[in-house]
mmCIF file of the N, C-alpha and C atoms, coordinates in Angstrom:
data_MODEL
# 
_entry.id   MODEL 
# 
loop_
_atom_site.group_PDB 
_atom_site.id 
_atom_site.type_symbol 
_atom_site.label_atom_id 
_atom_site.label_alt_id 
_atom_site.label_comp_id 
_atom_site.label_asym_id 
_atom_site.label_entity_id 
_atom_site.label_seq_id 
_atom_site.pdbx_PDB_ins_code 
_atom_site.Cartn_x 
_atom_site.Cartn_y 
_atom_site.Cartn_z 
_atom_site.occupancy 
_atom_site.B_iso_or_equiv 
_atom_site.pdbx_formal_charge 
_atom_site.auth_seq_id 
_atom_site.auth_comp_id 
_atom_site.auth_asym_id 
_atom_site.auth_atom_id 
_atom_site.pdbx_PDB_model_num 
ATOM 1   N N  . MET A 1 1  ? -9.496  5.410   11.825 1.00 0.00 ? 1  MET A N  1 
ATOM 2   C CA . MET A 1 1  ? -8.918  4.024   11.239 1.00 0.00 ? 1  MET A CA 1 
ATOM 3   C C  . MET A 1 1  ? -9.846  3.129   11.790 1.00 0.00 ? 1  MET A C  1 
ATOM 4   N N  . SER A 1 2  ? -10.293 2.082   11.112 1.00 0.00 ? 2  SER A N  1 
ATOM 5   C CA . SER A 1 2  ? -11.021 0.795   11.541 1.00 0.00 ? 2  SER A CA 1 
ATOM 6   C C  . SER A 1 2  ? -9.981  -0.514  11.766 1.00 0.00 ? 2  SER A C  1 
ATOM 7   N N  . ARG A 1 3  ? -9.772  -0.885  12.915 1.00 0.00 ? 3  ARG A N  1 
ATOM 8   C CA . ARG A 1 3  ? -8.927  -1.915  13.047 1.00 0.00 ? 3  ARG A CA 1 
ATOM 9   C C  . ARG A 1 3  ? -9.416  -3.517  12.935 1.00 0.00 ? 3  ARG A C  1 
ATOM 10  N N  . ILE A 1 4  ? -8.800  -4.513  12.309 1.00 0.00 ? 4  ILE A N  1 
ATOM 11  C CA . ILE A 1 4  ? -9.177  -5.592  12.113 1.00 0.00 ? 4  ILE A CA 1 
ATOM 12  C C  . ILE A 1 4  ? -8.118  -6.557  12.880 1.00 0.00 ? 4  ILE A C  1 
ATOM 13  N N  . TYR A 1 5  ? -8.408  -6.978  13.963 1.00 0.00 ? 5  TYR A N  1 
ATOM 14  C CA . TYR A 1 5  ? -7.430  -7.859  14.802 1.00 0.00 ? 5  TYR A CA 1 
ATOM 15  C C  . TYR A 1 5  ? -7.400  -9.108  14.245 1.00 0.00 ? 5  TYR A C  1 
ATOM 16  N N  . VAL A 1 6  ? -5.943  -9.566  14.082 1.00 0.00 ? 6  VAL A N  1 
ATOM 17  C CA . VAL A 1 6  ? -5.809  -10.992 13.588 1.00 0.00 ? 6  VAL A CA 1 
ATOM 18  C C  . VAL A 1 6  ? -4.965  -11.718 14.393 1.00 0.00 ? 6  VAL A C  1 
ATOM 19  N N  . ASP A 1 7  ? -4.641  -12.991 14.200 1.00 0.00 ? 7  ASP A N  1 
ATOM 20  C CA . ASP A 1 7  ? -3.753  -13.841 14.924 1.00 0.00 ? 7  ASP A CA 1 
ATOM 21  C C  . ASP A 1 7  ? -2.393  -13.909 14.081 1.00 0.00 ? 7  ASP A C  1 
ATOM 22  N N  . MET A 1 8  ? -1.343  -13.921 14.683 1.00 0.00 ? 8  MET A N  1 
ATOM 23  C CA . MET A 1 8  ? -0.071  -13.851 14.126 1.00 0.00 ? 8  MET A CA 1 
ATOM 24  C C  . MET A 1 8  ? 0.860   -14.769 14.493 1.00 0.00 ? 8  MET A C  1 
ATOM 25  N N  . LEU A 1 9  ? 1.823   -15.479 13.658 1.00 0.00 ? 9  LEU A N  1 
ATOM 26  C CA . LEU A 1 9  ? 2.690   -16.358 14.104 1.00 0.00 ? 9  LEU A CA 1 
ATOM 27  C C  . LEU A 1 9  ? 4.010   -15.360 14.024 1.00 0.00 ? 9  LEU A C  1 
ATOM 28  N N  . VAL A 1 10 ? 4.852   -15.467 15.028 1.00 0.00 ? 10 VAL A N  1 
ATOM 29  C CA . VAL A 1 10 ? 5.862   -14.484 14.970 1.00 0.00 ? 10 VAL A CA 1 
ATOM 30  C C  . VAL A 1 10 ? 7.202   -15.106 15.517 1.00 0.00 ? 10 VAL A C  1 
ATOM 31  N N  . GLU A 1 11 ? 8.100   -14.666 14.883 1.00 0.00 ? 11 GLU A N  1 
ATOM 32  C CA . GLU A 1 11 ? 9.526   -15.263 15.194 1.00 0.00 ? 11 GLU A CA 1 
ATOM 33  C C  . GLU A 1 11 ? 10.095  -14.122 16.268 1.00 0.00 ? 11 GLU A C  1 
ATOM 34  N N  . HIS A 1 12 ? 10.658  -14.699 17.409 1.00 0.00 ? 12 HIS A N  1 
ATOM 35  C CA . HIS A 1 12 ? 11.041  -13.820 18.315 1.00 0.00 ? 12 HIS A CA 1 
ATOM 36  C C  . HIS A 1 12 ? 12.893  -14.221 18.242 1.00 0.00 ? 12 HIS A C  1 
ATOM 37  N N  . LYS A 1 13 ? 13.475  -13.193 17.927 1.00 0.00 ? 13 LYS A N  1 
ATOM 38  C CA . LYS A 1 13 ? 14.875  -13.288 17.799 1.00 0.00 ? 13 LYS A CA 1 
ATOM 39  C C  . LYS A 1 13 ? 15.765  -13.144 19.065 1.00 0.00 ? 13 LYS A C  1 
ATOM 40  N N  . ALA A 1 14 ? 16.646  -13.615 19.207 1.00 0.00 ? 14 ALA A N  1 
ATOM 41  C CA . ALA A 1 14 ? 17.587  -13.596 20.613 1.00 0.00 ? 14 ALA A CA 1 
ATOM 42  C C  . ALA A 1 14 ? 17.799  -12.186 20.761 1.00 0.00 ? 14 ALA A C  1 
ATOM 43  N N  . SER A 1 15 ? 17.990  -11.255 19.928 1.00 0.00 ? 15 SER A N  1 
ATOM 44  C CA . SER A 1 15 ? 18.223  -9.817  20.002 1.00 0.00 ? 15 SER A CA 1 
ATOM 45  C C  . SER A 1 15 ? 17.128  -9.067  20.542 1.00 0.00 ? 15 SER A C  1 
ATOM 46  N N  . GLY A 1 16 ? 15.944  -9.800  20.720 1.00 0.00 ? 16 GLY A N  1 
ATOM 47  C CA . GLY A 1 16 ? 14.473  -9.030  21.046 1.00 0.00 ? 16 GLY A CA 1 
ATOM 48  C C  . GLY A 1 16 ? 13.575  -8.653  19.831 1.00 0.00 ? 16 GLY A C  1 
ATOM 49  N N  . GLU A 1 17 ? 14.406  -8.714  18.748 1.00 0.00 ? 17 GLU A N  1 
ATOM 50  C CA . GLU A 1 17 ? 13.395  -8.368  17.533 1.00 0.00 ? 17 GLU A CA 1 
ATOM 51  C C  . GLU A 1 17 ? 12.330  -9.492  17.254 1.00 0.00 ? 17 GLU A C  1 
ATOM 52  N N  . MET A 1 18 ? 11.144  -8.990  16.968 1.00 0.00 ? 18 MET A N  1 
ATOM 53  C CA . MET A 1 18 ? 10.051  -9.789  16.571 1.00 0.00 ? 18 MET A CA 1 
ATOM 54  C C  . MET A 1 18 ? 9.839   -9.607  14.934 1.00 0.00 ? 18 MET A C  1 
ATOM 55  N N  . LEU A 1 19 ? 9.532   -10.710 14.403 1.00 0.00 ? 19 LEU A N  1 
ATOM 56  C CA . LEU A 1 19 ? 9.325   -10.701 12.943 1.00 0.00 ? 19 LEU A CA 1 
ATOM 57  C C  . LEU A 1 19 ? 8.094   -11.213 12.554 1.00 0.00 ? 19 LEU A C  1 
ATOM 58  N N  . PRO A 1 20 ? 7.051   -10.775 12.158 1.00 0.00 ? 20 PRO A N  1 
ATOM 59  C CA . PRO A 1 20 ? 5.828   -11.464 11.736 1.00 0.00 ? 20 PRO A CA 1 
ATOM 60  C C  . PRO A 1 20 ? 6.153   -12.400 10.704 1.00 0.00 ? 20 PRO A C  1 
ATOM 61  N N  . ARG A 1 21 ? 5.607   -13.727 10.985 1.00 0.00 ? 21 ARG A N  1 
ATOM 62  C CA . ARG A 1 21 ? 5.662   -14.627 9.798  1.00 0.00 ? 21 ARG A CA 1 
ATOM 63  C C  . ARG A 1 21 ? 4.663   -15.347 9.008  1.00 0.00 ? 21 ARG A C  1 
ATOM 64  N N  . THR A 1 22 ? 3.427   -15.487 9.839  1.00 0.00 ? 22 THR A N  1 
ATOM 65  C CA . THR A 1 22 ? 2.167   -15.700 9.190  1.00 0.00 ? 22 THR A CA 1 
ATOM 66  C C  . THR A 1 22 ? 1.067   -15.106 9.703  1.00 0.00 ? 22 THR A C  1 
ATOM 67  N N  . LEU A 1 23 ? 0.279   -14.436 8.955  1.00 0.00 ? 23 LEU A N  1 
ATOM 68  C CA . LEU A 1 23 ? -1.034  -13.607 9.366  1.00 0.00 ? 23 LEU A CA 1 
ATOM 69  C C  . LEU A 1 23 ? -2.178  -14.721 9.203  1.00 0.00 ? 23 LEU A C  1 
ATOM 70  N N  . ILE A 1 24 ? -3.052  -14.862 10.295 1.00 0.00 ? 24 ILE A N  1 
ATOM 71  C CA . ILE A 1 24 ? -4.048  -15.767 10.215 1.00 0.00 ? 24 ILE A CA 1 
ATOM 72  C C  . ILE A 1 24 ? -5.443  -14.858 10.466 1.00 0.00 ? 24 ILE A C  1 
ATOM 73  N N  . TRP A 1 25 ? -6.207  -14.895 9.343  1.00 0.00 ? 25 TRP A N  1 
ATOM 74  C CA . TRP A 1 25 ? -7.466  -14.340 9.069  1.00 0.00 ? 25 TRP A CA 1 
ATOM 75  C C  . TRP A 1 25 ? -8.536  -14.813 10.202 1.00 0.00 ? 25 TRP A C  1 
ATOM 76  N N  . ARG A 1 26 ? -9.568  -13.984 10.525 1.00 0.00 ? 26 ARG A N  1 
ATOM 77  C CA . ARG A 1 26 ? -10.545 -14.690 11.414 1.00 0.00 ? 26 ARG A CA 1 
ATOM 78  C C  . ARG A 1 26 ? -11.205 -15.894 10.891 1.00 0.00 ? 26 ARG A C  1 
ATOM 79  N N  . ASP A 1 27 ? -11.271 -16.232 9.673  1.00 0.00 ? 27 ASP A N  1 
ATOM 80  C CA . ASP A 1 27 ? -11.856 -17.368 9.112  1.00 0.00 ? 27 ASP A CA 1 
ATOM 81  C C  . ASP A 1 27 ? -10.880 -18.404 9.009  1.00 0.00 ? 27 ASP A C  1 
ATOM 82  N N  . GLY A 1 28 ? -9.558  -18.461 9.475  1.00 0.00 ? 28 GLY A N  1 
ATOM 83  C CA . GLY A 1 28 ? -8.557  -19.265 9.400  1.00 0.00 ? 28 GLY A CA 1 
ATOM 84  C C  . GLY A 1 28 ? -7.701  -19.155 8.257  1.00 0.00 ? 28 GLY A C  1 
ATOM 85  N N  . ARG A 1 29 ? -8.103  -18.447 7.325  1.00 0.00 ? 29 ARG A N  1 
ATOM 86  C CA . ARG A 1 29 ? -7.033  -18.398 6.072  1.00 0.00 ? 29 ARG A CA 1 
ATOM 87  C C  . ARG A 1 29 ? -5.617  -17.968 6.631  1.00 0.00 ? 29 ARG A C  1 
ATOM 88  N N  . ARG A 1 30 ? -4.713  -18.492 6.194  1.00 0.00 ? 30 ARG A N  1 
ATOM 89  C CA . ARG A 1 30 ? -3.304  -18.232 6.645  1.00 0.00 ? 30 ARG A CA 1 
ATOM 90  C C  . ARG A 1 30 ? -2.605  -17.623 5.412  1.00 0.00 ? 30 ARG A C  1 
ATOM 91  N N  . PHE A 1 31 ? -1.783  -16.550 5.751  1.00 0.00 ? 31 PHE A N  1 
ATOM 92  C CA . PHE A 1 31 ? -1.057  -15.707 4.604  1.00 0.00 ? 31 PHE A CA 1 
ATOM 93  C C  . PHE A 1 31 ? 0.372   -15.730 5.027  1.00 0.00 ? 31 PHE A C  1 
ATOM 94  N N  . GLU A 1 32 ? 1.473   -16.433 4.278  1.00 0.00 ? 32 GLU A N  1 
ATOM 95  C CA . GLU A 1 32 ? 2.749   -16.465 4.752  1.00 0.00 ? 32 GLU A CA 1 
ATOM 96  C C  . GLU A 1 32 ? 3.260   -15.032 4.311  1.00 0.00 ? 32 GLU A C  1 
ATOM 97  N N  . ILE A 1 33 ? 4.143   -14.378 5.309  1.00 0.00 ? 33 ILE A N  1 
ATOM 98  C CA . ILE A 1 33 ? 4.788   -13.110 5.008  1.00 0.00 ? 33 ILE A CA 1 
ATOM 99  C C  . ILE A 1 33 ? 6.098   -13.473 4.294  1.00 0.00 ? 33 ILE A C  1 
ATOM 100 N N  . ASP A 1 34 ? 6.126   -13.134 3.071  1.00 0.00 ? 34 ASP A N  1 
ATOM 101 C CA . ASP A 1 34 ? 7.449   -13.354 2.201  1.00 0.00 ? 34 ASP A CA 1 
ATOM 102 C C  . ASP A 1 34 ? 8.493   -12.552 2.636  1.00 0.00 ? 34 ASP A C  1 
ATOM 103 N N  . GLU A 1 35 ? 8.304   -11.337 3.060  1.00 0.00 ? 35 GLU A N  1 
ATOM 104 C CA . GLU A 1 35 ? 9.414   -10.471 3.633  1.00 0.00 ? 35 GLU A CA 1 
ATOM 105 C C  . GLU A 1 35 ? 9.003   -9.236  4.347  1.00 0.00 ? 35 GLU A C  1 
ATOM 106 N N  . VAL A 1 36 ? 9.616   -8.803  5.418  1.00 0.00 ? 36 VAL A N  1 
ATOM 107 C CA . VAL A 1 36 ? 9.483   -7.606  6.206  1.00 0.00 ? 36 VAL A CA 1 
ATOM 108 C C  . VAL A 1 36 ? 10.325  -6.681  5.480  1.00 0.00 ? 36 VAL A C  1 
ATOM 109 N N  . LEU A 1 37 ? 9.560   -5.668  4.841  1.00 0.00 ? 37 LEU A N  1 
ATOM 110 C CA . LEU A 1 37 ? 10.642  -4.595  4.050  1.00 0.00 ? 37 LEU A CA 1 
ATOM 111 C C  . LEU A 1 37 ? 10.935  -3.460  4.900  1.00 0.00 ? 37 LEU A C  1 
ATOM 112 N N  . SER A 1 38 ? 10.115  -3.249  6.117  1.00 0.00 ? 38 SER A N  1 
ATOM 113 C CA . SER A 1 38 ? 10.502  -2.095  6.962  1.00 0.00 ? 38 SER A CA 1 
ATOM 114 C C  . SER A 1 38 ? 9.757   -2.032  8.183  1.00 0.00 ? 38 SER A C  1 
ATOM 115 N N  . PHE A 1 39 ? 10.310  -1.486  9.172  1.00 0.00 ? 39 PHE A N  1 
ATOM 116 C CA . PHE A 1 39 ? 9.613   -1.336  10.616 1.00 0.00 ? 39 PHE A CA 1 
ATOM 117 C C  . PHE A 1 39 ? 9.632   -0.091  10.994 1.00 0.00 ? 39 PHE A C  1 
ATOM 118 N N  . LEU A 1 40 ? 8.668   0.437   11.557 1.00 0.00 ? 40 LEU A N  1 
ATOM 119 C CA . LEU A 1 40 ? 9.015   1.657   12.412 1.00 0.00 ? 40 LEU A CA 1 
ATOM 120 C C  . LEU A 1 40 ? 7.723   2.013   13.402 1.00 0.00 ? 40 LEU A C  1 
ATOM 121 N N  . PHE A 1 41 ? 8.102   2.951   14.332 1.00 0.00 ? 41 PHE A N  1 
ATOM 122 C CA . PHE A 1 41 ? 6.902   3.235   15.142 1.00 0.00 ? 41 PHE A CA 1 
ATOM 123 C C  . PHE A 1 41 ? 6.085   4.390   14.592 1.00 0.00 ? 41 PHE A C  1 
ATOM 124 N N  . THR A 1 42 ? 4.709   4.191   14.905 1.00 0.00 ? 42 THR A N  1 
ATOM 125 C CA . THR A 1 42 ? 3.798   5.210   14.135 1.00 0.00 ? 42 THR A CA 1 
ATOM 126 C C  . THR A 1 42 ? 2.789   5.691   15.265 1.00 0.00 ? 42 THR A C  1 
ATOM 127 N N  . SER A 1 43 ? 2.258   6.815   15.183 1.00 0.00 ? 43 SER A N  1 
ATOM 128 C CA . SER A 1 43 ? 1.144   7.316   15.816 1.00 0.00 ? 43 SER A CA 1 
ATOM 129 C C  . SER A 1 43 ? 0.097   7.915   15.124 1.00 0.00 ? 43 SER A C  1 
ATOM 130 N N  . PRO A 1 44 ? -0.979  7.510   15.244 1.00 0.00 ? 44 PRO A N  1 
ATOM 131 C CA . PRO A 1 44 ? -2.141  8.007   14.589 1.00 0.00 ? 44 PRO A CA 1 
ATOM 132 C C  . PRO A 1 44 ? -2.524  9.716   14.654 1.00 0.00 ? 44 PRO A C  1 
ATOM 133 N N  . ALA A 1 45 ? -2.688  10.308  13.730 1.00 0.00 ? 45 ALA A N  1 
ATOM 134 C CA . ALA A 1 45 ? -2.624  11.795  13.678 1.00 0.00 ? 45 ALA A CA 1 
ATOM 135 C C  . ALA A 1 45 ? -3.685  12.065  14.946 1.00 0.00 ? 45 ALA A C  1 
ATOM 136 N N  . GLY A 1 46 ? -3.278  13.338  15.693 1.00 0.00 ? 46 GLY A N  1 
ATOM 137 C CA . GLY A 1 46 ? -4.297  13.548  16.857 1.00 0.00 ? 46 GLY A CA 1 
ATOM 138 C C  . GLY A 1 46 ? -4.279  12.713  17.916 1.00 0.00 ? 46 GLY A C  1 
ATOM 139 N N  . THR A 1 47 ? -3.309  11.728  18.147 1.00 0.00 ? 47 THR A N  1 
ATOM 140 C CA . THR A 1 47 ? -3.271  10.936  19.208 1.00 0.00 ? 47 THR A CA 1 
ATOM 141 C C  . THR A 1 47 ? -1.860  10.856  19.869 1.00 0.00 ? 47 THR A C  1 
ATOM 142 N N  . GLN A 1 48 ? -2.027  10.484  21.029 1.00 0.00 ? 48 GLN A N  1 
ATOM 143 C CA . GLN A 1 48 ? -0.467  10.157  21.715 1.00 0.00 ? 48 GLN A CA 1 
ATOM 144 C C  . GLN A 1 48 ? -0.297  8.660   21.829 1.00 0.00 ? 48 GLN A C  1 
ATOM 145 N N  . GLU A 1 49 ? -1.025  7.822   20.959 1.00 0.00 ? 49 GLU A N  1 
ATOM 146 C CA . GLU A 1 49 ? -1.097  6.411   20.850 1.00 0.00 ? 49 GLU A CA 1 
ATOM 147 C C  . GLU A 1 49 ? 0.145   6.145   20.050 1.00 0.00 ? 49 GLU A C  1 
ATOM 148 N N  . MET A 1 50 ? 1.006   5.122   20.289 1.00 0.00 ? 50 MET A N  1 
ATOM 149 C CA . MET A 1 50 ? 2.070   4.475   19.525 1.00 0.00 ? 50 MET A CA 1 
ATOM 150 C C  . MET A 1 50 ? 2.055   3.144   19.394 1.00 0.00 ? 50 MET A C  1 
ATOM 151 N N  . PHE A 1 51 ? 2.439   2.559   18.226 1.00 0.00 ? 51 PHE A N  1 
ATOM 152 C CA . PHE A 1 51 ? 2.483   1.307   18.037 1.00 0.00 ? 51 PHE A CA 1 
ATOM 153 C C  . PHE A 1 51 ? 3.519   1.017   16.922 1.00 0.00 ? 51 PHE A C  1 
ATOM 154 N N  . LYS A 1 52 ? 3.676   -0.572  16.661 1.00 0.00 ? 52 LYS A N  1 
ATOM 155 C CA . LYS A 1 52 ? 4.766   -0.823  15.611 1.00 0.00 ? 52 LYS A CA 1 
ATOM 156 C C  . LYS A 1 52 ? 3.943   -1.108  14.398 1.00 0.00 ? 52 LYS A C  1 
ATOM 157 N N  . SER A 1 53 ? 4.610   -0.596  13.201 1.00 0.00 ? 53 SER A N  1 
ATOM 158 C CA . SER A 1 53 ? 4.112   -1.054  12.056 1.00 0.00 ? 53 SER A CA 1 
ATOM 159 C C  . SER A 1 53 ? 5.168   -1.549  10.980 1.00 0.00 ? 53 SER A C  1 
ATOM 160 N N  . TYR A 1 54 ? 4.757   -2.834  10.486 1.00 0.00 ? 54 TYR A N  1 
ATOM 161 C CA . TYR A 1 54 ? 5.637   -3.380  9.647  1.00 0.00 ? 54 TYR A CA 1 
ATOM 162 C C  . TYR A 1 54 ? 5.197   -3.440  8.165  1.00 0.00 ? 54 TYR A C  1 
ATOM 163 N N  . LEU A 1 55 ? 6.008   -2.954  7.335  1.00 0.00 ? 55 LEU A N  1 
ATOM 164 C CA . LEU A 1 55 ? 5.582   -3.078  5.785  1.00 0.00 ? 55 LEU A CA 1 
ATOM 165 C C  . LEU A 1 55 ? 6.095   -4.390  5.504  1.00 0.00 ? 55 LEU A C  1 
ATOM 166 N N  . CYS A 1 56 ? 4.994   -5.214  5.118  1.00 0.00 ? 56 CYS A N  1 
ATOM 167 C CA . CYS A 1 56 ? 5.555   -6.749  4.532  1.00 0.00 ? 56 CYS A CA 1 
ATOM 168 C C  . CYS A 1 56 ? 5.026   -6.870  3.144  1.00 0.00 ? 56 CYS A C  1 
ATOM 169 N N  . ARG A 1 57 ? 5.582   -7.861  2.590  1.00 0.00 ? 57 ARG A N  1 
ATOM 170 C CA . ARG A 1 57 ? 5.339   -8.389  1.187  1.00 0.00 ? 57 ARG A CA 1 
ATOM 171 C C  . ARG A 1 57 ? 4.780   -9.846  1.492  1.00 0.00 ? 57 ARG A C  1 
ATOM 172 N N  . ILE A 1 58 ? 3.458   -9.828  0.988  1.00 0.00 ? 58 ILE A N  1 
ATOM 173 C CA . ILE A 1 58 ? 2.562   -11.095 1.229  1.00 0.00 ? 58 ILE A CA 1 
ATOM 174 C C  . ILE A 1 58 ? 2.045   -11.498 -0.248 1.00 0.00 ? 58 ILE A C  1 
ATOM 175 N N  . LYS A 1 59 ? 2.537   -12.468 -0.887 1.00 0.00 ? 59 LYS A N  1 
ATOM 176 C CA . LYS A 1 59 ? 1.641   -12.765 -2.302 1.00 0.00 ? 59 LYS A CA 1 
ATOM 177 C C  . LYS A 1 59 ? 2.069   -11.773 -3.063 1.00 0.00 ? 59 LYS A C  1 
ATOM 178 N N  . GLY A 1 60 ? 3.381   -11.101 -2.906 1.00 0.00 ? 60 GLY A N  1 
ATOM 179 C CA . GLY A 1 60 ? 3.819   -10.167 -4.141 1.00 0.00 ? 60 GLY A CA 1 
ATOM 180 C C  . GLY A 1 60 ? 3.235   -8.735  -3.914 1.00 0.00 ? 60 GLY A C  1 
ATOM 181 N N  . GLN A 1 61 ? 2.418   -8.451  -2.832 1.00 0.00 ? 61 GLN A N  1 
ATOM 182 C CA . GLN A 1 61 ? 1.718   -7.379  -2.605 1.00 0.00 ? 61 GLN A CA 1 
ATOM 183 C C  . GLN A 1 61 ? 2.205   -6.662  -1.035 1.00 0.00 ? 61 GLN A C  1 
ATOM 184 N N  . GLU A 1 62 ? 2.609   -5.356  -1.033 1.00 0.00 ? 62 GLU A N  1 
ATOM 185 C CA . GLU A 1 62 ? 3.038   -4.673  0.176  1.00 0.00 ? 62 GLU A CA 1 
ATOM 186 C C  . GLU A 1 62 ? 1.752   -4.632  0.899  1.00 0.00 ? 62 GLU A C  1 
ATOM 187 N N  . ARG A 1 63 ? 1.839   -4.873  2.214  1.00 0.00 ? 63 ARG A N  1 
ATOM 188 C CA . ARG A 1 63 ? 0.720   -4.660  3.210  1.00 0.00 ? 63 ARG A CA 1 
ATOM 189 C C  . ARG A 1 63 ? 1.379   -4.131  4.557  1.00 0.00 ? 63 ARG A C  1 
ATOM 190 N N  . GLU A 1 64 ? 0.524   -3.354  5.229  1.00 0.00 ? 64 GLU A N  1 
ATOM 191 C CA . GLU A 1 64 ? 1.040   -2.861  6.533  1.00 0.00 ? 64 GLU A CA 1 
ATOM 192 C C  . GLU A 1 64 ? 0.442   -3.746  7.653  1.00 0.00 ? 64 GLU A C  1 
ATOM 193 N N  . ILE A 1 65 ? 1.102   -4.150  8.477  1.00 0.00 ? 65 ILE A N  1 
ATOM 194 C CA . ILE A 1 65 ? 0.625   -4.716  9.605  1.00 0.00 ? 65 ILE A CA 1 
ATOM 195 C C  . ILE A 1 65 ? 0.911   -4.223  10.847 1.00 0.00 ? 65 ILE A C  1 
ATOM 196 N N  . HIS A 1 66 ? 0.303   -4.357  11.929 1.00 0.00 ? 66 HIS A N  1 
ATOM 197 C CA . HIS A 1 66 ? 0.796   -3.384  12.989 1.00 0.00 ? 66 HIS A CA 1 
ATOM 198 C C  . HIS A 1 66 ? 0.524   -4.059  14.354 1.00 0.00 ? 66 HIS A C  1 
ATOM 199 N N  . GLU A 1 67 ? 1.394   -4.006  15.248 1.00 0.00 ? 67 GLU A N  1 
ATOM 200 C CA . GLU A 1 67 ? 1.228   -4.679  16.699 1.00 0.00 ? 67 GLU A CA 1 
ATOM 201 C C  . GLU A 1 67 ? 1.341   -3.444  17.693 1.00 0.00 ? 67 GLU A C  1 
ATOM 202 N N  . ASP A 1 68 ? 0.181   -3.636  18.685 1.00 0.00 ? 68 ASP A N  1 
ATOM 203 C CA . ASP A 1 68 ? 0.084   -2.741  19.616 1.00 0.00 ? 68 ASP A CA 1 
ATOM 204 C C  . ASP A 1 68 ? -0.124  -3.465  21.047 1.00 0.00 ? 68 ASP A C  1 
ATOM 205 N N  . LYS A 1 69 ? 0.757   -3.408  22.075 1.00 0.00 ? 69 LYS A N  1 
ATOM 206 C CA . LYS A 1 69 ? 0.803   -3.815  23.148 1.00 0.00 ? 69 LYS A CA 1 
ATOM 207 C C  . LYS A 1 69 ? 0.442   -5.669  23.037 1.00 0.00 ? 69 LYS A C  1 
ATOM 208 N N  . GLY A 1 70 ? 1.133   -6.288  22.024 1.00 0.00 ? 70 GLY A N  1 
ATOM 209 C CA . GLY A 1 70 ? 0.875   -7.863  21.877 1.00 0.00 ? 70 GLY A CA 1 
ATOM 210 C C  . GLY A 1 70 ? -0.272  -8.045  21.238 1.00 0.00 ? 70 GLY A C  1 
ATOM 211 N N  . ARG A 1 71 ? -1.045  -7.222  20.519 1.00 0.00 ? 71 ARG A N  1 
ATOM 212 C CA . ARG A 1 71 ? -2.145  -7.520  19.655 1.00 0.00 ? 71 ARG A CA 1 
ATOM 213 C C  . ARG A 1 71 ? -1.715  -6.898  18.424 1.00 0.00 ? 71 ARG A C  1 
ATOM 214 N N  . TRP A 1 72 ? -1.952  -7.830  17.319 1.00 0.00 ? 72 TRP A N  1 
ATOM 215 C CA . TRP A 1 72 ? -1.896  -7.583  15.797 1.00 0.00 ? 72 TRP A CA 1 
ATOM 216 C C  . TRP A 1 72 ? -3.054  -7.128  15.170 1.00 0.00 ? 72 TRP A C  1 
ATOM 217 N N  . PHE A 1 73 ? -2.861  -6.170  14.216 1.00 0.00 ? 73 PHE A N  1 
ATOM 218 C CA . PHE A 1 73 ? -3.978  -5.878  13.461 1.00 0.00 ? 73 PHE A CA 1 
ATOM 219 C C  . PHE A 1 73 ? -3.648  -5.163  12.377 1.00 0.00 ? 73 PHE A C  1 
ATOM 220 N N  . VAL A 1 74 ? -4.778  -5.276  11.331 1.00 0.00 ? 74 VAL A N  1 
ATOM 221 C CA . VAL A 1 74 ? -4.496  -4.623  9.811  1.00 0.00 ? 74 VAL A CA 1 
ATOM 222 C C  . VAL A 1 74 ? -5.535  -3.504  9.876  1.00 0.00 ? 74 VAL A C  1 
ATOM 223 N N  . GLU A 1 75 ? -5.246  -2.680  8.976  1.00 0.00 ? 75 GLU A N  1 
ATOM 224 C CA . GLU A 1 75 ? -6.486  -1.638  8.750  1.00 0.00 ? 75 GLU A CA 1 
ATOM 225 C C  . GLU A 1 75 ? -7.386  -1.961  7.755  1.00 0.00 ? 75 GLU A C  1 
ATOM 226 N N  . ARG A 1 76 ? -8.579  -1.628  7.931  1.00 0.00 ? 76 ARG A N  1 
ATOM 227 C CA . ARG A 1 76 ? -9.957  -1.765  7.070  1.00 0.00 ? 76 ARG A CA 1 
ATOM 228 C C  . ARG A 1 76 ? -9.622  -0.992  5.820  1.00 0.00 ? 76 ARG A C  1 
ATOM 229 N N  . ARG A 1 77 ? -9.538  -1.528  4.679  1.00 0.00 ? 77 ARG A N  1 
ATOM 230 C CA . ARG A 1 77 ? -9.250  -0.646  3.231  1.00 0.00 ? 77 ARG A CA 1 
ATOM 231 C C  . ARG A 1 77 ? -10.664 0.033   3.120  1.00 0.00 ? 77 ARG A C  1 
ATOM 232 N N  . PRO A 1 78 ? -10.389 1.118   2.584  1.00 0.00 ? 78 PRO A N  1 
ATOM 233 C CA . PRO A 1 78 ? -11.617 1.905   2.417  1.00 0.00 ? 78 PRO A CA 1 
ATOM 234 C C  . PRO A 1 78 ? -12.156 1.134   1.117  1.00 0.00 ? 78 PRO A C  1 
ATOM 235 N N  . LYS A 1 79 ? -13.739 1.271   0.894  1.00 0.00 ? 79 LYS A N  1 
ATOM 236 C CA . LYS A 1 79 ? -14.210 0.555   -0.276 1.00 0.00 ? 79 LYS A CA 1 
ATOM 237 C C  . LYS A 1 79 ? -14.557 1.420   -1.309 1.00 0.00 ? 79 LYS A C  1 
# 
């Protein structure tokens, strides 16, 4: 897995829940998150690492966004 770290605007709820709202790409482009569809903790196969994964709808397409110890990333898509 190849990670691309991105900036993220996040809504912090009183309940402690974090909701990603805007993904900011390295070149400054912004992508508003239309909807968070699901949230779960994931662990890459063969590791003991755990991070949060959010399935989001951005411009009508589903994308996974991940948060690991305060850093946000997306996975590089295979070519």
